[in-house]
mmCIF file of the N, C-alpha and C atoms, coordinates in Angstrom:
data_MODEL
# 
_entry.id   MODEL 
# 
loop_
_atom_site.group_PDB 
_atom_site.id 
_atom_site.type_symbol 
_atom_site.label_atom_id 
_atom_site.label_alt_id 
_atom_site.label_comp_id 
_atom_site.label_asym_id 
_atom_site.label_entity_id 
_atom_site.label_seq_id 
_atom_site.pdbx_PDB_ins_code 
_atom_site.Cartn_x 
_atom_site.Cartn_y 
_atom_site.Cartn_z 
_atom_site.occupancy 
_atom_site.B_iso_or_equiv 
_atom_site.pdbx_formal_charge 
_atom_site.auth_seq_id 
_atom_site.auth_comp_id 
_atom_site.auth_asym_id 
_atom_site.auth_atom_id 
_atom_site.pdbx_PDB_model_num 
ATOM 1   N N  . UNK A 1 1  ? -9.537  -24.797 -77.730  1.00 0.00 ? 1  UNK A N  1 
ATOM 2   C CA . UNK A 1 1  ? -9.044  -25.282 -79.329  1.00 0.00 ? 1  UNK A CA 1 
ATOM 3   C C  . UNK A 1 1  ? -7.229  -24.924 -79.200  1.00 0.00 ? 1  UNK A C  1 
ATOM 4   N N  . UNK A 1 2  ? -6.785  -26.221 -80.482  1.00 0.00 ? 2  UNK A N  1 
ATOM 5   C CA . UNK A 1 2  ? -5.676  -25.981 -80.829  1.00 0.00 ? 2  UNK A CA 1 
ATOM 6   C C  . UNK A 1 2  ? -4.900  -25.961 -81.791  1.00 0.00 ? 2  UNK A C  1 
ATOM 7   N N  . UNK A 1 3  ? -5.342  -26.825 -82.937  1.00 0.00 ? 3  UNK A N  1 
ATOM 8   C CA . UNK A 1 3  ? -4.907  -26.576 -84.310  1.00 0.00 ? 3  UNK A CA 1 
ATOM 9   C C  . UNK A 1 3  ? -5.966  -26.255 -85.128  1.00 0.00 ? 3  UNK A C  1 
ATOM 10  N N  . UNK A 1 4  ? -5.739  -25.144 -86.366  1.00 0.00 ? 4  UNK A N  1 
ATOM 11  C CA . UNK A 1 4  ? -6.509  -24.983 -87.250  1.00 0.00 ? 4  UNK A CA 1 
ATOM 12  C C  . UNK A 1 4  ? -6.374  -24.981 -88.386  1.00 0.00 ? 4  UNK A C  1 
ATOM 13  N N  . UNK A 1 5  ? -7.550  -25.789 -89.453  1.00 0.00 ? 5  UNK A N  1 
ATOM 14  C CA . UNK A 1 5  ? -7.093  -25.778 -90.532  1.00 0.00 ? 5  UNK A CA 1 
ATOM 15  C C  . UNK A 1 5  ? -7.961  -24.501 -91.779  1.00 0.00 ? 5  UNK A C  1 
ATOM 16  N N  . UNK A 1 6  ? -7.134  -23.777 -91.976  1.00 0.00 ? 6  UNK A N  1 
ATOM 17  C CA . UNK A 1 6  ? -7.906  -22.648 -92.298  1.00 0.00 ? 6  UNK A CA 1 
ATOM 18  C C  . UNK A 1 6  ? -7.431  -22.671 -94.527  1.00 0.00 ? 6  UNK A C  1 
ATOM 19  N N  . UNK A 1 7  ? -8.100  -21.317 -94.972  1.00 0.00 ? 7  UNK A N  1 
ATOM 20  C CA . UNK A 1 7  ? -8.529  -21.487 -96.445  1.00 0.00 ? 7  UNK A CA 1 
ATOM 21  C C  . UNK A 1 7  ? -7.409  -22.094 -97.320  1.00 0.00 ? 7  UNK A C  1 
ATOM 22  N N  . UNK A 1 8  ? -6.156  -21.945 -97.281  1.00 0.00 ? 8  UNK A N  1 
ATOM 23  C CA . UNK A 1 8  ? -5.097  -22.688 -97.926  1.00 0.00 ? 8  UNK A CA 1 
ATOM 24  C C  . UNK A 1 8  ? -5.978  -23.904 -98.036  1.00 0.00 ? 8  UNK A C  1 
ATOM 25  N N  . UNK A 1 9  ? -6.458  -24.492 -97.697  1.00 0.00 ? 9  UNK A N  1 
ATOM 26  C CA . UNK A 1 9  ? -7.184  -25.854 -97.438  1.00 0.00 ? 9  UNK A CA 1 
ATOM 27  C C  . UNK A 1 9  ? -7.750  -26.045 -98.768  1.00 0.00 ? 9  UNK A C  1 
ATOM 28  N N  . UNK A 1 10 ? -8.623  -25.422 -98.826  1.00 0.00 ? 10 UNK A N  1 
ATOM 29  C CA . UNK A 1 10 ? -9.945  -24.998 -99.528  1.00 0.00 ? 10 UNK A CA 1 
ATOM 30  C C  . UNK A 1 10 ? -9.708  -25.622 -100.821 1.00 0.00 ? 10 UNK A C  1 
ATOM 31  N N  . UNK A 1 11 ? -10.484 -26.751 -101.617 1.00 0.00 ? 11 UNK A N  1 
ATOM 32  C CA . UNK A 1 11 ? -10.673 -27.418 -102.774 1.00 0.00 ? 11 UNK A CA 1 
ATOM 33  C C  . UNK A 1 11 ? -8.921  -27.893 -102.653 1.00 0.00 ? 11 UNK A C  1 
ATOM 34  N N  . UNK A 1 12 ? -8.046  -27.784 -101.948 1.00 0.00 ? 12 UNK A N  1 
ATOM 35  C CA . UNK A 1 12 ? -6.641  -28.050 -102.097 1.00 0.00 ? 12 UNK A CA 1 
ATOM 36  C C  . UNK A 1 12 ? -6.560  -29.953 -101.836 1.00 0.00 ? 12 UNK A C  1 
ATOM 37  N N  . UNK A 1 13 ? -6.878  -30.514 -100.263 1.00 0.00 ? 13 UNK A N  1 
ATOM 38  C CA . UNK A 1 13 ? -7.419  -30.968 -99.719  1.00 0.00 ? 13 UNK A CA 1 
ATOM 39  C C  . UNK A 1 13 ? -5.718  -32.290 -99.708  1.00 0.00 ? 13 UNK A C  1 
ATOM 40  N N  . UNK A 1 14 ? -4.719  -31.465 -99.866  1.00 0.00 ? 14 UNK A N  1 
ATOM 41  C CA . UNK A 1 14 ? -3.237  -32.577 -99.897  1.00 0.00 ? 14 UNK A CA 1 
ATOM 42  C C  . UNK A 1 14 ? -3.838  -33.954 -99.009  1.00 0.00 ? 14 UNK A C  1 
ATOM 43  N N  . UNK A 1 15 ? -4.313  -34.096 -97.784  1.00 0.00 ? 15 UNK A N  1 
ATOM 44  C CA . UNK A 1 15 ? -4.089  -35.144 -96.696  1.00 0.00 ? 15 UNK A CA 1 
ATOM 45  C C  . UNK A 1 15 ? -3.127  -35.627 -96.594  1.00 0.00 ? 15 UNK A C  1 
ATOM 46  N N  . UNK A 1 16 ? -2.094  -34.659 -96.584  1.00 0.00 ? 16 UNK A N  1 
ATOM 47  C CA . UNK A 1 16 ? -0.705  -34.766 -95.432  1.00 0.00 ? 16 UNK A CA 1 
ATOM 48  C C  . UNK A 1 16 ? -0.699  -34.805 -94.546  1.00 0.00 ? 16 UNK A C  1 
ATOM 49  N N  . UNK A 1 17 ? -1.629  -34.232 -93.891  1.00 0.00 ? 17 UNK A N  1 
ATOM 50  C CA . UNK A 1 17 ? -1.514  -33.761 -92.327  1.00 0.00 ? 17 UNK A CA 1 
ATOM 51  C C  . UNK A 1 17 ? -2.441  -34.884 -91.832  1.00 0.00 ? 17 UNK A C  1 
ATOM 52  N N  . UNK A 1 18 ? -3.276  -35.756 -92.627  1.00 0.00 ? 18 UNK A N  1 
ATOM 53  C CA . UNK A 1 18 ? -3.944  -37.235 -91.640  1.00 0.00 ? 18 UNK A CA 1 
ATOM 54  C C  . UNK A 1 18 ? -3.181  -38.066 -91.931  1.00 0.00 ? 18 UNK A C  1 
ATOM 55  N N  . UNK A 1 19 ? -2.155  -38.307 -92.534  1.00 0.00 ? 19 UNK A N  1 
ATOM 56  C CA . UNK A 1 19 ? -1.074  -38.793 -92.934  1.00 0.00 ? 19 UNK A CA 1 
ATOM 57  C C  . UNK A 1 19 ? -0.004  -39.502 -91.081  1.00 0.00 ? 19 UNK A C  1 
ATOM 58  N N  . UNK A 1 20 ? -0.066  -38.209 -90.927  1.00 0.00 ? 20 UNK A N  1 
ATOM 59  C CA . UNK A 1 20 ? 1.260   -38.118 -89.790  1.00 0.00 ? 20 UNK A CA 1 
ATOM 60  C C  . UNK A 1 20 ? 0.553   -37.845 -88.194  1.00 0.00 ? 20 UNK A C  1 
ATOM 61  N N  . UNK A 1 21 ? -0.941  -37.507 -88.531  1.00 0.00 ? 21 UNK A N  1 
ATOM 62  C CA . UNK A 1 21 ? -1.672  -37.038 -86.942  1.00 0.00 ? 21 UNK A CA 1 
ATOM 63  C C  . UNK A 1 21 ? -1.841  -38.809 -86.590  1.00 0.00 ? 21 UNK A C  1 
ATOM 64  N N  . UNK A 1 22 ? -1.414  -39.089 -85.217  1.00 0.00 ? 22 UNK A N  1 
ATOM 65  C CA . UNK A 1 22 ? -0.886  -39.854 -84.352  1.00 0.00 ? 22 UNK A CA 1 
ATOM 66  C C  . UNK A 1 22 ? -2.214  -40.464 -83.290  1.00 0.00 ? 22 UNK A C  1 
ATOM 67  N N  . UNK A 1 23 ? -3.770  -39.616 -84.034  1.00 0.00 ? 23 UNK A N  1 
ATOM 68  C CA . UNK A 1 23 ? -4.175  -39.862 -82.770  1.00 0.00 ? 23 UNK A CA 1 
ATOM 69  C C  . UNK A 1 23 ? -5.768  -39.893 -83.261  1.00 0.00 ? 23 UNK A C  1 
ATOM 70  N N  . UNK A 1 24 ? -5.356  -39.615 -85.222  1.00 0.00 ? 24 UNK A N  1 
ATOM 71  C CA . UNK A 1 24 ? -6.508  -39.491 -86.359  1.00 0.00 ? 24 UNK A CA 1 
ATOM 72  C C  . UNK A 1 24 ? -7.450  -38.533 -85.673  1.00 0.00 ? 24 UNK A C  1 
ATOM 73  N N  . UNK A 1 25 ? -7.280  -36.863 -84.973  1.00 0.00 ? 25 UNK A N  1 
ATOM 74  C CA . UNK A 1 25 ? -7.809  -36.290 -85.015  1.00 0.00 ? 25 UNK A CA 1 
ATOM 75  C C  . UNK A 1 25 ? -8.921  -35.432 -86.625  1.00 0.00 ? 25 UNK A C  1 
ATOM 76  N N  . UNK A 1 26 ? -8.084  -35.897 -87.935  1.00 0.00 ? 26 UNK A N  1 
ATOM 77  C CA . UNK A 1 26 ? -8.642  -35.036 -88.935  1.00 0.00 ? 26 UNK A CA 1 
ATOM 78  C C  . UNK A 1 26 ? -9.161  -35.399 -89.877  1.00 0.00 ? 26 UNK A C  1 
ATOM 79  N N  . UNK A 1 27 ? -10.294 -35.026 -89.813  1.00 0.00 ? 27 UNK A N  1 
ATOM 80  C CA . UNK A 1 27 ? -11.752 -35.684 -90.880  1.00 0.00 ? 27 UNK A CA 1 
ATOM 81  C C  . UNK A 1 27 ? -11.788 -34.467 -91.893  1.00 0.00 ? 27 UNK A C  1 
ATOM 82  N N  . UNK A 1 28 ? -12.184 -35.241 -93.127  1.00 0.00 ? 28 UNK A N  1 
ATOM 83  C CA . UNK A 1 28 ? -12.438 -34.716 -94.670  1.00 0.00 ? 28 UNK A CA 1 
ATOM 84  C C  . UNK A 1 28 ? -14.303 -33.872 -94.711  1.00 0.00 ? 28 UNK A C  1 
ATOM 85  N N  . UNK A 1 29 ? -14.054 -33.381 -94.428  1.00 0.00 ? 29 UNK A N  1 
ATOM 86  C CA . UNK A 1 29 ? -15.411 -32.496 -94.450  1.00 0.00 ? 29 UNK A CA 1 
ATOM 87  C C  . UNK A 1 29 ? -15.333 -32.381 -96.596  1.00 0.00 ? 29 UNK A C  1 
ATOM 88  N N  . UNK A 1 30 ? -16.352 -31.402 -96.719  1.00 0.00 ? 30 UNK A N  1 
ATOM 89  C CA . UNK A 1 30 ? -16.925 -30.930 -98.220  1.00 0.00 ? 30 UNK A CA 1 
ATOM 90  C C  . UNK A 1 30 ? -16.209 -30.619 -98.947  1.00 0.00 ? 30 UNK A C  1 
ATOM 91  N N  . UNK A 1 31 ? -15.268 -28.946 -98.517  1.00 0.00 ? 31 UNK A N  1 
ATOM 92  C CA . UNK A 1 31 ? -14.328 -28.779 -99.237  1.00 0.00 ? 31 UNK A CA 1 
ATOM 93  C C  . UNK A 1 31 ? -12.465 -28.316 -98.430  1.00 0.00 ? 31 UNK A C  1 
ATOM 94  N N  . UNK A 1 32 ? -13.072 -28.765 -97.351  1.00 0.00 ? 32 UNK A N  1 
ATOM 95  C CA . UNK A 1 32 ? -11.828 -28.871 -96.446  1.00 0.00 ? 32 UNK A CA 1 
ATOM 96  C C  . UNK A 1 32 ? -11.121 -30.098 -95.551  1.00 0.00 ? 32 UNK A C  1 
ATOM 97  N N  . UNK A 1 33 ? -10.771 -29.949 -94.994  1.00 0.00 ? 33 UNK A N  1 
ATOM 98  C CA . UNK A 1 33 ? -10.216 -30.942 -93.801  1.00 0.00 ? 33 UNK A CA 1 
ATOM 99  C C  . UNK A 1 33 ? -10.188 -30.155 -92.331  1.00 0.00 ? 33 UNK A C  1 
ATOM 100 N N  . UNK A 1 34 ? -10.702 -30.794 -91.507  1.00 0.00 ? 34 UNK A N  1 
ATOM 101 C CA . UNK A 1 34 ? -10.742 -30.406 -90.170  1.00 0.00 ? 34 UNK A CA 1 
ATOM 102 C C  . UNK A 1 34 ? -10.225 -30.989 -88.886  1.00 0.00 ? 34 UNK A C  1 
ATOM 103 N N  . UNK A 1 35 ? -9.930  -30.381 -87.918  1.00 0.00 ? 35 UNK A N  1 
ATOM 104 C CA . UNK A 1 35 ? -9.369  -31.252 -86.746  1.00 0.00 ? 35 UNK A CA 1 
ATOM 105 C C  . UNK A 1 35 ? -9.816  -31.167 -85.628  1.00 0.00 ? 35 UNK A C  1 
ATOM 106 N N  . UNK A 1 36 ? -10.714 -32.595 -84.988  1.00 0.00 ? 36 UNK A N  1 
ATOM 107 C CA . UNK A 1 36 ? -11.923 -32.321 -83.924  1.00 0.00 ? 36 UNK A CA 1 
ATOM 108 C C  . UNK A 1 36 ? -10.563 -31.555 -82.666  1.00 0.00 ? 36 UNK A C  1 
ATOM 109 N N  . UNK A 1 37 ? -10.907 -31.033 -82.547  1.00 0.00 ? 37 UNK A N  1 
ATOM 110 C CA . UNK A 1 37 ? -10.276 -30.480 -81.127  1.00 0.00 ? 37 UNK A CA 1 
ATOM 111 C C  . UNK A 1 37 ? -10.404 -31.401 -79.934  1.00 0.00 ? 37 UNK A C  1 
ATOM 112 N N  . UNK A 1 38 ? -10.866 -31.759 -79.829  1.00 0.00 ? 38 UNK A N  1 
ATOM 113 C CA . UNK A 1 38 ? -11.728 -33.008 -77.881  1.00 0.00 ? 38 UNK A CA 1 
ATOM 114 C C  . UNK A 1 38 ? -10.549 -34.347 -78.552  1.00 0.00 ? 38 UNK A C  1 
ATOM 115 N N  . UNK A 1 39 ? -9.999  -34.665 -79.600  1.00 0.00 ? 39 UNK A N  1 
ATOM 116 C CA . UNK A 1 39 ? -9.181  -36.137 -79.891  1.00 0.00 ? 39 UNK A CA 1 
ATOM 117 C C  . UNK A 1 39 ? -7.738  -35.241 -80.036  1.00 0.00 ? 39 UNK A C  1 
ATOM 118 N N  . UNK A 1 40 ? -7.238  -33.914 -80.540  1.00 0.00 ? 40 UNK A N  1 
ATOM 119 C CA . UNK A 1 40 ? -5.985  -33.302 -81.149  1.00 0.00 ? 40 UNK A CA 1 
ATOM 120 C C  . UNK A 1 40 ? -5.020  -33.452 -80.061  1.00 0.00 ? 40 UNK A C  1 
ATOM 121 N N  . UNK A 1 41 ? -3.936  -33.994 -79.758  1.00 0.00 ? 41 UNK A N  1 
ATOM 122 C CA . UNK A 1 41 ? -3.092  -33.922 -78.874  1.00 0.00 ? 41 UNK A CA 1 
ATOM 123 C C  . UNK A 1 41 ? -1.647  -32.323 -78.638  1.00 0.00 ? 41 UNK A C  1 
ATOM 124 N N  . UNK A 1 42 ? -2.338  -31.970 -79.856  1.00 0.00 ? 42 UNK A N  1 
ATOM 125 C CA . UNK A 1 42 ? -1.260  -30.583 -79.982  1.00 0.00 ? 42 UNK A CA 1 
ATOM 126 C C  . UNK A 1 42 ? 0.162   -30.896 -80.310  1.00 0.00 ? 42 UNK A C  1 
ATOM 127 N N  . UNK A 1 43 ? -0.073  -31.780 -80.945  1.00 0.00 ? 43 UNK A N  1 
ATOM 128 C CA . UNK A 1 43 ? 1.701   -32.175 -81.344  1.00 0.00 ? 43 UNK A CA 1 
ATOM 129 C C  . UNK A 1 43 ? 2.277   -31.934 -82.236  1.00 0.00 ? 43 UNK A C  1 
ATOM 130 N N  . UNK A 1 44 ? 1.652   -30.434 -83.342  1.00 0.00 ? 44 UNK A N  1 
ATOM 131 C CA . UNK A 1 44 ? 2.240   -30.245 -84.120  1.00 0.00 ? 44 UNK A CA 1 
ATOM 132 C C  . UNK A 1 44 ? 2.764   -31.053 -85.279  1.00 0.00 ? 44 UNK A C  1 
ATOM 133 N N  . UNK A 1 45 ? 2.551   -32.056 -85.737  1.00 0.00 ? 45 UNK A N  1 
ATOM 134 C CA . UNK A 1 45 ? 2.716   -32.752 -86.850  1.00 0.00 ? 45 UNK A CA 1 
ATOM 135 C C  . UNK A 1 45 ? 1.940   -32.275 -88.233  1.00 0.00 ? 45 UNK A C  1 
ATOM 136 N N  . UNK A 1 46 ? 0.514   -31.568 -88.158  1.00 0.00 ? 46 UNK A N  1 
ATOM 137 C CA . UNK A 1 46 ? 0.088   -31.618 -88.484  1.00 0.00 ? 46 UNK A CA 1 
ATOM 138 C C  . UNK A 1 46 ? 0.310   -30.549 -89.525  1.00 0.00 ? 46 UNK A C  1 
ATOM 139 N N  . UNK A 1 47 ? 0.816   -29.280 -88.981  1.00 0.00 ? 47 UNK A N  1 
ATOM 140 C CA . UNK A 1 47 ? 1.708   -27.675 -89.338  1.00 0.00 ? 47 UNK A CA 1 
ATOM 141 C C  . UNK A 1 47 ? 2.690   -28.394 -89.776  1.00 0.00 ? 47 UNK A C  1 
ATOM 142 N N  . UNK A 1 48 ? 3.519   -28.978 -89.273  1.00 0.00 ? 48 UNK A N  1 
ATOM 143 C CA . UNK A 1 48 ? 4.687   -29.264 -90.310  1.00 0.00 ? 48 UNK A CA 1 
ATOM 144 C C  . UNK A 1 48 ? 4.615   -29.910 -91.561  1.00 0.00 ? 48 UNK A C  1 
ATOM 145 N N  . UNK A 1 49 ? 3.541   -31.081 -91.481  1.00 0.00 ? 49 UNK A N  1 
ATOM 146 C CA . UNK A 1 49 ? 2.889   -31.786 -92.751  1.00 0.00 ? 49 UNK A CA 1 
ATOM 147 C C  . UNK A 1 49 ? 2.492   -30.979 -93.937  1.00 0.00 ? 49 UNK A C  1 
ATOM 148 N N  . UNK A 1 50 ? 1.757   -29.973 -93.135  1.00 0.00 ? 50 UNK A N  1 
ATOM 149 C CA . UNK A 1 50 ? 1.062   -29.167 -94.527  1.00 0.00 ? 50 UNK A CA 1 
ATOM 150 C C  . UNK A 1 50 ? 1.716   -28.812 -95.918  1.00 0.00 ? 50 UNK A C  1 
ATOM 151 N N  . UNK A 1 51 ? 1.353   -29.062 -96.616  1.00 0.00 ? 51 UNK A N  1 
ATOM 152 C CA . UNK A 1 51 ? 2.334   -28.043 -97.673  1.00 0.00 ? 51 UNK A CA 1 
ATOM 153 C C  . UNK A 1 51 ? 1.579   -26.770 -98.770  1.00 0.00 ? 51 UNK A C  1 
ATOM 154 N N  . UNK A 1 52 ? 0.990   -26.769 -97.995  1.00 0.00 ? 52 UNK A N  1 
ATOM 155 C CA . UNK A 1 52 ? 0.190   -25.820 -98.593  1.00 0.00 ? 52 UNK A CA 1 
ATOM 156 C C  . UNK A 1 52 ? 0.400   -24.269 -97.623  1.00 0.00 ? 52 UNK A C  1 
ATOM 157 N N  . UNK A 1 53 ? 1.193   -24.980 -95.950  1.00 0.00 ? 53 UNK A N  1 
ATOM 158 C CA . UNK A 1 53 ? 0.442   -23.742 -94.912  1.00 0.00 ? 53 UNK A CA 1 
ATOM 159 C C  . UNK A 1 53 ? -0.274  -23.885 -94.193  1.00 0.00 ? 53 UNK A C  1 
ATOM 160 N N  . UNK A 1 54 ? -1.701  -24.614 -94.580  1.00 0.00 ? 54 UNK A N  1 
ATOM 161 C CA . UNK A 1 54 ? -3.104  -24.099 -93.902  1.00 0.00 ? 54 UNK A CA 1 
ATOM 162 C C  . UNK A 1 54 ? -3.466  -24.595 -92.815  1.00 0.00 ? 54 UNK A C  1 
ATOM 163 N N  . UNK A 1 55 ? -2.222  -25.226 -91.547  1.00 0.00 ? 55 UNK A N  1 
ATOM 164 C CA . UNK A 1 55 ? -2.590  -25.152 -90.347  1.00 0.00 ? 55 UNK A CA 1 
ATOM 165 C C  . UNK A 1 55 ? -1.885  -24.299 -89.554  1.00 0.00 ? 55 UNK A C  1 
ATOM 166 N N  . UNK A 1 56 ? -2.750  -23.859 -88.344  1.00 0.00 ? 56 UNK A N  1 
ATOM 167 C CA . UNK A 1 56 ? -2.708  -22.769 -87.416  1.00 0.00 ? 56 UNK A CA 1 
ATOM 168 C C  . UNK A 1 56 ? -2.009  -23.362 -86.113  1.00 0.00 ? 56 UNK A C  1 
ATOM 169 N N  . UNK A 1 57 ? -1.571  -23.237 -85.191  1.00 0.00 ? 57 UNK A N  1 
ATOM 170 C CA . UNK A 1 57 ? -1.675  -22.703 -83.703  1.00 0.00 ? 57 UNK A CA 1 
ATOM 171 C C  . UNK A 1 57 ? -2.872  -21.926 -83.139  1.00 0.00 ? 57 UNK A C  1 
ATOM 172 N N  . UNK A 1 58 ? -4.069  -22.650 -82.703  1.00 0.00 ? 58 UNK A N  1 
ATOM 173 C CA . UNK A 1 58 ? -4.831  -20.915 -82.241  1.00 0.00 ? 58 UNK A CA 1 
ATOM 174 C C  . UNK A 1 58 ? -4.163  -19.937 -82.047  1.00 0.00 ? 58 UNK A C  1 
ATOM 175 N N  . UNK A 1 59 ? -3.566  -19.677 -81.344  1.00 0.00 ? 59 UNK A N  1 
ATOM 176 C CA . UNK A 1 59 ? -2.687  -18.667 -80.814  1.00 0.00 ? 59 UNK A CA 1 
ATOM 177 C C  . UNK A 1 59 ? -1.795  -17.743 -81.671  1.00 0.00 ? 59 UNK A C  1 
ATOM 178 N N  . UNK A 1 60 ? -1.809  -18.482 -83.100  1.00 0.00 ? 60 UNK A N  1 
ATOM 179 C CA . UNK A 1 60 ? -0.810  -18.019 -84.087  1.00 0.00 ? 60 UNK A CA 1 
ATOM 180 C C  . UNK A 1 60 ? -1.267  -17.623 -85.327  1.00 0.00 ? 60 UNK A C  1 
ATOM 181 N N  . UNK A 1 61 ? -3.130  -17.965 -85.052  1.00 0.00 ? 61 UNK A N  1 
ATOM 182 C CA . UNK A 1 61 ? -3.811  -17.637 -86.186  1.00 0.00 ? 61 UNK A CA 1 
ATOM 183 C C  . UNK A 1 61 ? -3.942  -15.783 -86.941  1.00 0.00 ? 61 UNK A C  1 
ATOM 184 N N  . UNK A 1 62 ? -3.281  -15.513 -88.268  1.00 0.00 ? 62 UNK A N  1 
ATOM 185 C CA . UNK A 1 62 ? -3.490  -14.611 -88.988  1.00 0.00 ? 62 UNK A CA 1 
ATOM 186 C C  . UNK A 1 62 ? -5.104  -14.261 -88.544  1.00 0.00 ? 62 UNK A C  1 
ATOM 187 N N  . UNK A 1 63 ? -5.324  -12.828 -88.088  1.00 0.00 ? 63 UNK A N  1 
ATOM 188 C CA . UNK A 1 63 ? -7.020  -12.283 -88.351  1.00 0.00 ? 63 UNK A CA 1 
ATOM 189 C C  . UNK A 1 63 ? -7.433  -12.661 -89.142  1.00 0.00 ? 63 UNK A C  1 
ATOM 190 N N  . UNK A 1 64 ? -7.453  -13.319 -90.813  1.00 0.00 ? 64 UNK A N  1 
ATOM 191 C CA . UNK A 1 64 ? -8.185  -12.485 -91.871  1.00 0.00 ? 64 UNK A CA 1 
ATOM 192 C C  . UNK A 1 64 ? -8.732  -14.352 -91.890  1.00 0.00 ? 64 UNK A C  1 
ATOM 193 N N  . UNK A 1 65 ? -7.956  -15.404 -90.664  1.00 0.00 ? 65 UNK A N  1 
ATOM 194 C CA . UNK A 1 65 ? -8.310  -16.644 -90.921  1.00 0.00 ? 65 UNK A CA 1 
ATOM 195 C C  . UNK A 1 65 ? -9.224  -17.337 -89.756  1.00 0.00 ? 65 UNK A C  1 
ATOM 196 N N  . UNK A 1 66 ? -9.644  -16.449 -88.313  1.00 0.00 ? 66 UNK A N  1 
ATOM 197 C CA . UNK A 1 66 ? -9.660  -16.732 -87.357  1.00 0.00 ? 66 UNK A CA 1 
ATOM 198 C C  . UNK A 1 66 ? -11.449 -17.199 -87.444  1.00 0.00 ? 66 UNK A C  1 
ATOM 199 N N  . UNK A 1 67 ? -11.930 -16.497 -88.668  1.00 0.00 ? 67 UNK A N  1 
ATOM 200 C CA . UNK A 1 67 ? -13.390 -17.776 -89.222  1.00 0.00 ? 67 UNK A CA 1 
ATOM 201 C C  . UNK A 1 67 ? -13.527 -18.902 -89.174  1.00 0.00 ? 67 UNK A C  1 
ATOM 202 N N  . UNK A 1 68 ? -11.953 -19.611 -89.605  1.00 0.00 ? 68 UNK A N  1 
ATOM 203 C CA . UNK A 1 68 ? -11.835 -20.926 -89.316  1.00 0.00 ? 68 UNK A CA 1 
ATOM 204 C C  . UNK A 1 68 ? -12.181 -21.950 -88.392  1.00 0.00 ? 68 UNK A C  1 
ATOM 205 N N  . UNK A 1 69 ? -12.239 -20.766 -87.213  1.00 0.00 ? 69 UNK A N  1 
ATOM 206 C CA . UNK A 1 69 ? -12.193 -21.798 -85.773  1.00 0.00 ? 69 UNK A CA 1 
ATOM 207 C C  . UNK A 1 69 ? -13.498 -21.898 -85.601  1.00 0.00 ? 69 UNK A C  1 
ATOM 208 N N  . UNK A 1 70 ? -14.819 -21.132 -85.706  1.00 0.00 ? 70 UNK A N  1 
ATOM 209 C CA . UNK A 1 70 ? -16.066 -21.329 -85.809  1.00 0.00 ? 70 UNK A CA 1 
ATOM 210 C C  . UNK A 1 70 ? -16.722 -22.252 -86.986  1.00 0.00 ? 70 UNK A C  1 
ATOM 211 N N  . UNK A 1 71 ? -16.257 -22.313 -88.256  1.00 0.00 ? 71 UNK A N  1 
ATOM 212 C CA . UNK A 1 71 ? -16.369 -23.752 -89.423  1.00 0.00 ? 71 UNK A CA 1 
ATOM 213 C C  . UNK A 1 71 ? -15.996 -24.487 -88.859  1.00 0.00 ? 71 UNK A C  1 
ATOM 214 N N  . UNK A 1 72 ? -14.999 -24.894 -87.769  1.00 0.00 ? 72 UNK A N  1 
ATOM 215 C CA . UNK A 1 72 ? -14.354 -26.137 -87.503  1.00 0.00 ? 72 UNK A CA 1 
ATOM 216 C C  . UNK A 1 72 ? -15.664 -26.669 -86.368  1.00 0.00 ? 72 UNK A C  1 
ATOM 217 N N  . UNK A 1 73 ? -15.644 -25.744 -85.686  1.00 0.00 ? 73 UNK A N  1 
ATOM 218 C CA . UNK A 1 73 ? -16.774 -26.018 -84.538  1.00 0.00 ? 73 UNK A CA 1 
ATOM 219 C C  . UNK A 1 73 ? -18.045 -26.463 -85.055  1.00 0.00 ? 73 UNK A C  1 
ATOM 220 N N  . UNK A 1 74 ? -18.662 -25.490 -85.796  1.00 0.00 ? 74 UNK A N  1 
ATOM 221 C CA . UNK A 1 74 ? -19.889 -25.970 -86.719  1.00 0.00 ? 74 UNK A CA 1 
ATOM 222 C C  . UNK A 1 74 ? -19.389 -26.942 -87.598  1.00 0.00 ? 74 UNK A C  1 
ATOM 223 N N  . UNK A 1 75 ? -18.915 -27.483 -88.216  1.00 0.00 ? 75 UNK A N  1 
ATOM 224 C CA . UNK A 1 75 ? -18.543 -29.048 -88.946  1.00 0.00 ? 75 UNK A CA 1 
ATOM 225 C C  . UNK A 1 75 ? -18.351 -30.086 -88.055  1.00 0.00 ? 75 UNK A C  1 
ATOM 226 N N  . UNK A 1 76 ? -18.472 -29.952 -86.836  1.00 0.00 ? 76 UNK A N  1 
ATOM 227 C CA . UNK A 1 76 ? -17.991 -31.408 -85.921  1.00 0.00 ? 76 UNK A CA 1 
ATOM 228 C C  . UNK A 1 76 ? -19.275 -31.033 -85.202  1.00 0.00 ? 76 UNK A C  1 
ATOM 229 N N  . UNK A 1 77 ? -19.894 -30.025 -84.186  1.00 0.00 ? 77 UNK A N  1 
ATOM 230 C CA . UNK A 1 77 ? -21.213 -30.116 -84.112  1.00 0.00 ? 77 UNK A CA 1 
ATOM 231 C C  . UNK A 1 77 ? -22.447 -30.369 -84.918  1.00 0.00 ? 77 UNK A C  1 
ATOM 232 N N  . UNK A 1 78 ? -22.162 -30.332 -86.602  1.00 0.00 ? 78 UNK A N  1 
ATOM 233 C CA . UNK A 1 78 ? -23.400 -30.371 -87.154  1.00 0.00 ? 78 UNK A CA 1 
ATOM 234 C C  . UNK A 1 78 ? -23.357 -32.139 -87.787  1.00 0.00 ? 78 UNK A C  1 
ATOM 235 N N  . UNK A 1 79 ? -21.906 -32.789 -87.028  1.00 0.00 ? 79 UNK A N  1 
ATOM 236 C CA . UNK A 1 79 ? -22.091 -34.068 -88.331  1.00 0.00 ? 79 UNK A CA 1 
ATOM 237 C C  . UNK A 1 79 ? -23.031 -35.200 -87.833  1.00 0.00 ? 79 UNK A C  1 
# 
């Protein structure tokens, strides 16, 4: 896992992160965006661009947001 999009994105979906991603690894889900860790190159552009502070590097993820790792994994597993 590299970067994770968390709760601040729910129903916000500003998409600034999508616009700056050089490898197109961010996809829109039903209620938020998700980062495909198989494609992500860990450049950090999405974290800087997010206007609501929803993107975290996995090592910096607050404890209360850790469930978003599994949510992203399930999104890509079940598509």
